[in-house]
C-alpha positions as CSV (number, residue, x, y, z in Angstrom):
1,X,-4.4,23.5,-1.9
2,X,-5.6,20.1,-0.6
3,X,-6.4,17.2,-2.9
4,X,-7.6,19.1,-5.9
5,X,-4.2,20.3,-7.1
6,X,-2.5,18.4,-9.9
7,X,0.0,16.4,-7.8
8,X,0.4,13.0,-9.3
9,X,4.1,13.0,-10.3
10,X,6.8,10.8,-8.8
11,X,8.2,13.9,-7.0
12,X,4.9,15.1,-5.4
13,X,3.3,11.7,-4.7
14,X,4.2,10.6,-1.2
15,X,4.4,7.3,0.6
16,X,3.6,7.5,4.4
17,X,5.2,4.8,6.5
18,X,4.1,3.9,10.0
19,X,6.6,1.9,11.9
20,X,5.7,0.8,15.4
21,X,6.6,-1.2,18.5
22,X,3.7,-1.5,20.9
23,X,3.7,-3.5,24.2
24,X,1.8,-6.8,24.2
25,X,2.6,-8.0,27.7
26,X,-1.0,-8.4,28.8
27,X,-4.5,-8.8,27.3
28,X,-5.2,-5.1,27.5
29,X,-2.0,-4.2,25.7
30,X,-2.6,-6.8,23.0
31,X,-6.0,-5.3,22.4
32,X,-4.5,-1.8,22.0
33,X,-2.0,-3.2,19.6
34,X,-4.7,-4.9,17.5
35,X,-6.9,-1.8,17.5
36,X,-4.0,0.4,16.3
37,X,-3.1,-2.0,13.6
38,X,-6.7,-2.5,12.4
39,X,-7.1,1.3,12.3
40,X,-4.2,1.6,9.9
41,X,-5.7,-1.1,7.7
42,X,-9.1,0.5,7.8
43,X,-7.5,3.8,6.7
44,X,-6.0,2.1,3.6
45,X,-2.5,1.3,4.8
46,X,-0.9,-2.0,3.7
47,X,1.5,-4.1,5.6
48,X,5.1,-3.9,4.2
49,X,6.7,-5.8,7.0
50,X,5.9,-6.8,10.5
51,X,4.8,-3.6,12.3
52,X,5.6,-1.5,9.2
53,X,2.7,-0.2,7.2
54,X,2.6,2.2,4.2
55,X,0.0,4.1,2.2
56,X,0.4,6.2,-1.0
57,X,-0.9,9.8,-1.2
58,X,-1.0,12.0,-4.3
59,X,0.5,15.0,-2.4
60,X,2.3,15.6,0.9
61,X,-0.6,17.9,1.9
62,X,-3.0,14.9,1.6
63,X,-1.1,13.0,4.2
64,X,-0.9,15.7,6.8
65,X,-4.4,15.1,8.3
66,X,-3.7,11.4,8.5
67,X,-0.4,12.0,10.2
68,X,-2.0,14.1,12.9
69,X,-4.8,11.5,13.4
70,X,-2.3,8.7,13.8
71,X,-0.2,10.7,16.3
72,X,-3.4,11.1,18.4
73,X,-4.0,7.4,18.5
74,X,-0.5,6.2,19.7
75,X,-1.2,3.9,22.6
76,X,0.5,4.5,26.0
77,X,4.1,3.1,26.0
78,X,4.0,2.7,22.3
79,X,6.8,3.8,20.0
80,X,5.6,5.0,16.6
81,X,7.6,6.6,13.8
82,X,5.9,8.3,10.8
83,X,8.1,8.7,7.7
84,X,7.1,10.3,4.4
85,X,9.1,9.8,1.3
86,X,8.4,10.8,-2.3
87,X,7.3,8.2,-4.8
88,X,10.6,8.9,-6.6
89,X,12.6,8.0,-3.5
90,X,10.4,5.0,-2.9
91,X,11.2,3.7,-6.3
92,X,14.9,3.7,-5.4
93,X,14.3,1.3,-2.5
94,X,15.7,-2.2,-2.9
95,X,13.6,-5.1,-1.5
96,X,14.9,-8.6,-1.1
97,X,13.4,-12.0,-0.2
98,X,16.4,-14.0,0.7
99,X,18.9,-13.4,-2.1
100,X,16.2,-12.6,-4.7
101,X,15.3,-9.0,-5.4
102,X,11.6,-8.2,-5.4
103,X,9.7,-5.4,-7.1
104,X,8.5,-2.5,-4.9
105,X,4.8,-1.9,-4.4
106,X,3.3,0.3,-7.0
107,X,1.2,3.4,-6.3
108,X,-2.5,2.5,-6.5
109,X,-4.2,2.9,-9.9
110,X,-7.0,5.0,-8.2
111,X,-6.7,6.9,-5.0
112,X,-9.4,6.3,-2.4
113,X,-11.8,9.2,-2.0
114,X,-13.6,9.8,1.3
């Protein structure tokens, strides 16, 4: 399986969301928050909203390794939720800025290869 299978349809492509609340009461906690957030950005996640980041994967299998890695890095006293939805489901999401509806993010034109 892995990333070599043909898996670029709206039903197999996945969006992985990371939603988190991390304590920021002191300098050490703020540093852990910043490190966690920067690690998501470094791994190709984009900010969707405050403390909500998302990344597109061609297949669900492709996101499994990433999910395990994120779970290992959850800071003490942090609350993190990982949610994966298909590209098709993502396309049904409604986004608003005030009363104006906005277009959803599109899957990247080219997937990052490591």
